[in-house]
C-alpha positions as CSV (number, residue, x, y, z in Angstrom):
1,M,-27.8,42.7,-54.9
2,A,-30.0,39.9,-57.1
3,L,-31.0,40.9,-60.7
4,F,-34.6,41.7,-61.4
5,S,-36.7,39.1,-63.1
6,I,-38.0,40.4,-66.1
7,E,-40.9,37.9,-65.8
8,K,-41.8,39.8,-62.5
9,L,-41.1,43.1,-63.3
10,L,-44.0,42.8,-66.2
11,S,-46.3,40.3,-64.4
12,Q,-46.7,42.9,-61.7
13,N,-47.1,46.0,-63.7
14,E,-50.5,46.4,-64.9
15,Y,-49.1,49.3,-67.4
16,P,-45.2,50.0,-68.1
17,G,-46.1,51.6,-71.2
18,R,-43.8,51.2,-73.7
19,G,-40.5,49.5,-72.9
20,I,-36.8,48.8,-74.1
21,I,-34.5,46.3,-72.9
22,I,-31.1,45.7,-73.7
23,G,-28.0,43.3,-72.8
24,K,-26.0,40.5,-73.5
25,S,-27.0,36.7,-73.8
26,S,-26.5,34.3,-71.0
27,T,-24.0,32.6,-73.6
28,G,-22.3,35.8,-74.1
29,K,-22.5,35.0,-77.7
30,S,-24.8,37.6,-78.5
31,A,-26.4,40.9,-77.9
32,L,-30.0,41.3,-77.4
33,I,-33.0,44.2,-77.7
34,A,-36.3,43.7,-76.8
35,Y,-39.2,46.6,-77.7
36,F,-42.7,46.6,-76.3
37,I,-45.5,48.3,-76.9
38,M,-48.9,48.7,-75.1
39,G,-52.1,50.8,-75.4
40,R,-55.0,52.1,-72.9
41,S,-57.4,53.7,-75.9
42,E,-58.6,52.5,-78.8
43,N,-55.9,54.6,-80.9
44,S,-53.0,53.1,-79.4
45,R,-53.8,49.7,-79.2
46,N,-54.8,49.8,-83.1
47,R,-51.4,49.0,-83.8
48,I,-49.1,46.5,-85.4
49,F,-45.4,46.3,-86.0
50,E,-44.1,45.7,-89.6
51,K,-40.7,45.0,-90.9
52,F,-39.1,46.9,-93.8
53,E,-35.2,46.8,-95.1
54,G,-33.4,48.5,-92.4
55,G,-36.2,49.0,-89.7
56,M,-39.0,48.2,-88.3
57,R,-42.2,50.3,-87.9
58,T,-45.3,50.8,-86.4
59,K,-48.8,50.8,-88.5
60,A,-52.2,51.0,-87.9
61,Y,-53.9,47.5,-87.8
62,D,-57.5,49.0,-89.1
63,E,-56.6,52.0,-91.3
64,S,-60.3,53.1,-90.8
65,K,-59.9,53.8,-87.2
66,L,-56.7,55.7,-86.8
67,K,-57.4,59.5,-85.0
68,D,-54.4,61.2,-84.7
69,P,-50.9,59.1,-85.9
70,S,-48.7,61.8,-84.4
71,L,-46.8,60.2,-81.0
72,I,-48.2,56.2,-82.4
73,I,-46.8,55.8,-86.0
74,Y,-43.1,56.0,-85.9
75,N,-39.8,53.9,-86.6
76,P,-38.8,51.9,-83.4
77,Y,-36.0,50.3,-84.9
78,L,-33.3,51.3,-87.5
79,S,-29.7,50.1,-88.3
80,A,-27.2,52.1,-88.5
81,C,-23.5,53.0,-89.7
82,G,-23.6,49.9,-92.1
83,G,-24.8,47.5,-89.5
84,K,-22.8,48.6,-86.9
85,A,-25.3,50.2,-84.7
86,D,-28.8,49.4,-84.0
87,I,-31.4,52.4,-83.0
88,I,-34.0,51.4,-80.8
89,T,-36.8,54.2,-79.1
90,N,-40.6,55.3,-78.0
91,G,-40.9,57.6,-81.1
92,D,-39.5,59.5,-83.8
93,Q,-36.7,60.2,-82.0
94,T,-35.2,57.0,-83.5
95,N,-34.8,59.1,-86.9
96,T,-33.2,62.0,-85.2
97,I,-30.7,59.6,-83.8
98,F,-30.4,57.7,-87.0
99,D,-29.3,61.2,-88.8
100,Y,-27.0,62.3,-86.0
101,V,-24.9,58.9,-85.7
102,E,-24.7,59.0,-89.7
103,K,-23.1,62.2,-89.8
104,G,-20.7,61.1,-86.7
105,S,-22.3,62.6,-84.0
106,S,-23.2,61.3,-80.9
107,F,-26.5,59.4,-79.2
108,E,-26.6,62.5,-76.5
109,D,-26.2,65.5,-79.0
110,A,-29.1,64.1,-80.7
111,L,-31.4,63.8,-78.0
112,M,-30.0,67.2,-76.4
113,T,-32.8,68.4,-79.3
114,R,-35.6,66.5,-78.3
115,E,-37.5,66.3,-75.1
116,F,-40.8,64.2,-73.6
117,E,-43.7,64.0,-75.7
118,P,-46.2,66.7,-75.7
119,D,-49.3,64.6,-74.5
120,A,-50.4,66.7,-71.2
121,P,-51.1,65.7,-68.2
122,N,-49.2,62.6,-69.1
123,Y,-46.0,64.1,-70.7
124,T,-44.5,60.6,-71.3
125,P,-41.2,60.2,-71.4
126,R,-38.9,59.4,-74.4
127,I,-36.7,56.5,-74.0
128,S,-34.4,55.3,-76.2
129,G,-31.4,52.8,-76.8
130,I,-28.4,52.5,-78.9
131,V,-26.1,49.5,-79.3
132,C,-22.7,49.6,-81.5
133,Y,-20.7,46.5,-82.7
134,D,-17.2,45.8,-82.9
135,Y,-17.6,42.1,-84.6
136,E,-13.9,42.5,-84.9
137,K,-13.7,41.9,-81.5
138,N,-16.5,40.2,-80.5
139,D,-18.0,42.7,-78.4
140,F,-20.6,45.9,-78.2
141,R,-21.5,48.7,-75.9
142,Y,-24.9,50.0,-75.3
143,K,-26.3,53.3,-73.9
144,L,-29.8,53.9,-73.0
145,S,-32.0,57.2,-72.1
146,I,-35.0,58.8,-71.0
147,L,-36.1,62.5,-71.8
148,K,-38.7,63.4,-68.6
149,S,-40.9,66.3,-67.8
150,A,-39.0,67.5,-64.4
151,N,-41.9,66.8,-61.8
152,G,-44.8,67.2,-64.5
153,R,-43.8,70.6,-65.4
154,S,-44.3,70.9,-68.9
155,G,-41.5,73.7,-69.7
156,A,-38.8,71.7,-68.0
157,C,-37.1,68.7,-69.5
158,S,-34.7,66.3,-67.6
159,R,-32.5,64.3,-69.9
160,F,-30.7,61.2,-68.4
161,F,-28.3,58.9,-70.1
162,Y,-26.6,55.7,-69.0
163,N,-23.7,53.8,-70.7
164,Y,-22.9,50.2,-70.2
165,V,-20.1,47.7,-70.5
166,P,-21.9,44.4,-71.2
167,E,-22.1,41.2,-69.1
168,D,-23.0,37.9,-69.7
169,G,-26.6,37.3,-68.8
170,I,-27.4,40.6,-68.1
171,G,-29.1,43.5,-69.3
172,H,-31.2,46.9,-68.3
173,F,-34.8,47.5,-68.7
174,I,-36.3,51.2,-69.0
175,H,-39.5,51.7,-69.8
176,T,-41.8,54.9,-69.8
177,Y,-44.1,54.4,-67.0
178,K,-43.6,53.4,-63.3
179,E,-47.3,51.8,-63.4
180,N,-51.0,52.7,-64.4
181,G,-52.6,55.8,-63.5
182,N,-54.4,59.0,-64.4
183,P,-52.1,60.8,-65.1
184,I,-49.8,57.9,-65.5
185,P,-46.7,58.4,-63.2
186,S,-43.5,58.6,-65.6
187,F,-40.5,56.0,-64.9
188,Y,-38.1,57.1,-62.1
189,G,-34.8,56.2,-61.1
190,E,-32.2,54.2,-63.0
191,P,-32.6,51.6,-65.7
192,E,-33.5,48.2,-63.6
193,E,-30.7,45.2,-64.1
194,V,-32.2,42.2,-65.1
195,E,-31.1,38.6,-65.8
196,M,-31.0,38.2,-69.8
197,P,-31.6,34.6,-71.1
198,C,-29.8,32.6,-74.0
199,C,-32.1,33.7,-77.1
200,A,-34.4,35.4,-78.7
201,E,-36.8,33.0,-78.7
202,K,-36.7,32.9,-74.8
203,L,-37.0,36.5,-74.2
204,C,-39.7,36.9,-76.5
205,E,-41.6,34.3,-74.7
206,M,-40.6,35.8,-71.0
207,C,-41.8,39.3,-72.2
208,W,-45.1,38.1,-74.3
209,K,-46.5,35.6,-71.6
210,N,-46.2,38.4,-68.8
211,L,-46.8,41.4,-70.3
212,N,-50.7,42.5,-69.6
213,E,-53.5,40.5,-71.6
214,D,-55.8,43.4,-71.9
215,N,-52.9,46.3,-72.6
216,K,-50.0,44.8,-74.8
217,V,-50.0,45.3,-78.2
218,S,-46.7,44.5,-79.8
219,L,-43.3,43.0,-79.0
220,Y,-40.2,42.9,-81.2
221,V,-37.0,41.0,-80.1
222,R,-33.8,40.7,-81.9
223,E,-30.7,38.9,-81.3
224,I,-27.4,39.9,-83.1
225,P,-24.5,37.1,-82.8
226,L,-21.2,39.1,-82.0
227,D,-19.3,36.6,-84.3
228,G,-21.4,38.6,-87.0
229,T,-23.4,36.1,-88.4
230,E,-27.0,37.1,-89.3
231,P,-29.1,38.7,-86.8
232,K,-32.4,36.8,-86.3
233,E,-35.8,38.8,-85.6
234,I,-39.2,37.9,-84.1
235,I,-42.3,40.0,-84.1
236,V,-45.4,39.3,-82.0
237,N,-48.6,41.8,-82.9
238,K,-51.9,40.8,-80.6
239,N,-53.9,42.0,-83.8
240,I,-52.7,39.4,-86.2
């Protein structure tokens, strides 16, 4: 089966919502991570990504217009385990995962304590990823997860976990929504297997150019060389 094109998946979907892409560069020399956010409301669009030591946060672009920060202000990315793991999610479950793995527990155990967002009628899924590095072996492993309501029912959370062995030029893409709508239909099925480029700059270009112009808000891309040299990060904010 042919790999999906990131450009095509994004350009043909007006509103995938928030999305995580993790995989191995086409050169085989690095891990690549991308995370984007989109918004339909003024509150959701009024955001930027901001880097801090060991992580990245969402922040209101115009503080005077911030209405409800509960589901839109969080840390999408945190470095864990002394730089041996990267955590990327679409909500404050980033901190839950961080706390668990720092104590020697698992990604899965952390997410068993969480469920989808309480934003009826959408019940937005929580999507999460973790990348664990073995620099001595020039290798890594990654996992993805989605926590979603069971067919839109508020009292039932279905939890799905996916564990991957990296392959050159292959990644996996998961996003909160299947497409635009009212209510917005949740993502369903397995994460989409996508063709990965050579580097952070190319992945950034592929994503940002093809996200819907009206709805895109911010993009974060991280490239982690498997030889242990310094990672590269790119942040693009529509509001700056």
